[in-house]
N, C-alpha and C positions, 0 to 999 in steps of 0.2 A: 651121780655125784662122785667125784674123786678129788678130795682136797688133801694135800700133804703140807702140814705146817710144823714148824719146830717150836717147841715150848722149852723155855729155860727154867730149870728148877733152881730156886734160890737156896742152894746149899753151898757148903764150902768149896765143892768142886765145880759149882755152876754147871751142873749136868744139863745137857741138851737132849731132849727126847723128841724124835720125829713122830708125830701123830698122823696117821693116814686114815682119813674119814671116808668111808665107803657108803654104799646105799644111795639114797636120794635126798634131796633137800627136805622133803616131807618126813622121811624116815631114815635119818643118818645112822650109821653103824660105826662103833669105835672098837678097834682091836683090843681085846682084854689084856693081851701081853704088854702092849704099849702103855695102857692105863696103869698096869701094875708097876711098870718102871717109873712112871711119874710119881705114884704114891709110895714107892719103895716097899711094895708088898711082895714078898718072896713067892708065896703060893696064893696068888689072887683067886684061883679057881675055888679054893675052899671058902672064900668069902662070898661066893656067888651061889652056893648050894641051894639056898632057898629062894633064888630069883625065878620069877615066872617067865613064861614064853614071850610076853610083851616087854620083858626087861633084858632077856638074854637070848641070843640066837646062836645056834650051832650049825656050822656049814657041813657039807658032806665029807670034807677032809678033816673034820674034827676041830677046825679053827673056830674060836668063840668070839662073839662081838656083843658089846653092850649097846642097847638102843639108847636113844636120848633119855627116855624115861628111866632106864636102868642106870645110866651114868649119873643122872641127877640123884637117884636113890643112894648110889654108892658114895658119891661125894658128900651128900647130906649126912651120911652115917659116919664118915671118916673124921677123925680128930687130928689128922696130919695137917700141919700149918700150910702145906702146899695145896691142900684141897680147895680152899677158897679162891686164891688167885688163879688156880687152874680152871675152876668153874667159870670165873669171869672171862678167862681167855677163850674157853670153849664157846661161851655165849657170843662173844665178839666175832669169832671165826664163823660160826653158823650164821650170824646176822649179816656179815659181809658177803658170805657165799650166797645166801638167799637173795640179798639185794642185787648181786650181780646177775643171778639167774632171772630175777624179775625184770631187771633192766634189759637183759638180752631178749627175754620173752616179749617185752613191750616193743623193742626195736624190730623183732621179727614180725610181730603183729602189725606194726606200722608199715613194714615193707609189704606184707600180704595185703593189707588194705589198699595200699597204693597200687599194687599189681591188679587187684580186683577192680579198682576204679579205672585203671588203664584198659583192662579187658572190657569193662562195661562201656567205656567211651568208644573203643574200637568196634564193639558189637553194635552200638547205636549208630555209628557211622556206616557200618555195613548195611544195617537195616534201612537207614535213610537212603543209601545208594541203591539198594534193591527196590525200594518203594518209588524212587524217582526214575529208575531205569524202566522204560516202557517198551523199548524196541531195540533189537540188536540183530542185524542181518546175519543169518546162519550161512555157513559155507555150502556151496552147491557142488558136490563132488560127483554126482551121478548125472546121467543124461537119459532123456526120453527122445527117441529118434523116429524118423519116418524114412523108409527107403522103398524102392521099386525094383522089381526084376526087369532087366533090360528087355526080356521077351514080352513083358506086359506094359511096356512104355506107352503104347497107344491106348491103353484102357485106364479106368479109374482105380484098378486094383493096386493096393499098396499095403505095406506092413508097418506096424508100430511095435517097437520094442524098447528095452532099457539096457544100458551098459555104462561102464565107467569110461572105456575107450571105444568111442564109436567108429574110429577108423578101421577097426577090425570087422566092421559090418559092411564095408564097402569093397567091392571087387569088380572084375570085368563083367560079371553077369548081374551085378547089383549096384544101383545108384543111390547114394545117400542124398536125400532131398532136404531134410531138416533135422536139427538136433537142438534140444532145449536143456541146458543145465538146470538142475533142481536139487533141493535138499533130500527129497524122498521120491525117487523115481517109481517105486512100486505103487504108492498111493495115486500118483498122477496117472499112471498107466491104468489103474483100476477105474479112476474117474472117467477116463477116455472110453474105456470099455462099456461103462454104464451109459454115458452120454451118447455113444454111437452104436448102441446095440442093434438098431434097425439096419445098420450097414455092415455089421459084423458077419463075416462069412466063415472064418475058421481060426483055430489056434494051432500053430505049427512051430514046434521046437522052441517055445518061449516067445514066439512072435504072435501078435494078433493081426489077422488079415481083415481088411475092410475094402468095401467097394463103394466109394463115394469120392467127391472131389477132394483132392489132396489138400487144397487150401483150407477146407473146413476142418480137416484133422489137425492141421498145423495150428489153426486158431483155437481149437478146443484144447490142445496140448499147452499152448502158451498161457491161456487164461487159467486152466487148471493148475499149472505149475506156479503161476503168479499168486493165486489164491492160497495154495498149500504153503508156499515159501513165506508169504506175508504172515499168515496165521501162526506158523511155526516159529517165526521170529519175534512174535509179540509176547509181552509179559502180562501177568495178571492185573497189574496196576494200570494198564492201558484202558481208558474209558471206552465205552461203546462208540461214542462219536469219533474219538481218535482212531479207533480201529477201522471204522468205516472209511474215514478220510484217507488212512494209509492204504487200504485196499484199493480205493478209487485212484489214488495217486500212482500206485504201482501198475494198475491196469492201464491208465492213460499213458504211462511210460512205454508200453509195448504196443499201443494203438497205432494203426497205420494211417497214412494220409488219406485213404479212400473213404474215411468216415468223418470228414470235416464238417458234414452237415448234420451230425447226430443231435445237435442242440437246436436245430431248426424245427419248423413246423412239421416236417415229414417224420421226425423222430418218434412222435407219439403214435403214428399210424402202425 
């Protein structure tokens, strides 16, 4: 609190004294020197010798201040004609100042409540969006690929590996047969290794070497990548049925034409 107001003393000279009220709205402080000027007390400090700590405050620099309680005591003891109108003036100044502070506090509280309501509304919208969001296709930045050495082109031997740029895996001595983009090439490669362990022959320089029909490796890679990517793209609010249907939908999207009879009588055999 820092309020500076001018009080006009009703004397022949119409003296004006500026009163600078410090402290807080709860605990205002009045400079002793200025109060002495209003009351025309030459040595006001002598009048305050018996004032208690809750009535008189002394700062580190020696400057003295009357508390509200101390000012009321001093004005109540004073017989100066100015004491009564000055007391009324102080009460009015404090009342107006406290009313302004209360008004500002209420306005601030109103703004804070509005802000909290806005944030809660935004948070609820985000929660609703999250709960209704069940699937979002993740980017496929990696590749699982199949290649063959030219020298082994007449055999079933081939290699399965992972890379961001598969073009670097093709050369004069090596043929790139298949590549499958995926969100997580390592997991897909691990699934292929488990699924084709009976055909696995060696691990060479980050490649896994197999000796089976290349088409089967391609099918395993595509199915594994589809499963991994679909599951990784799903959200917790996706129901079991929705997840199953999405997996089947994505698997059918990569299914070849050679399986057109899978729903026929032979499919159960």
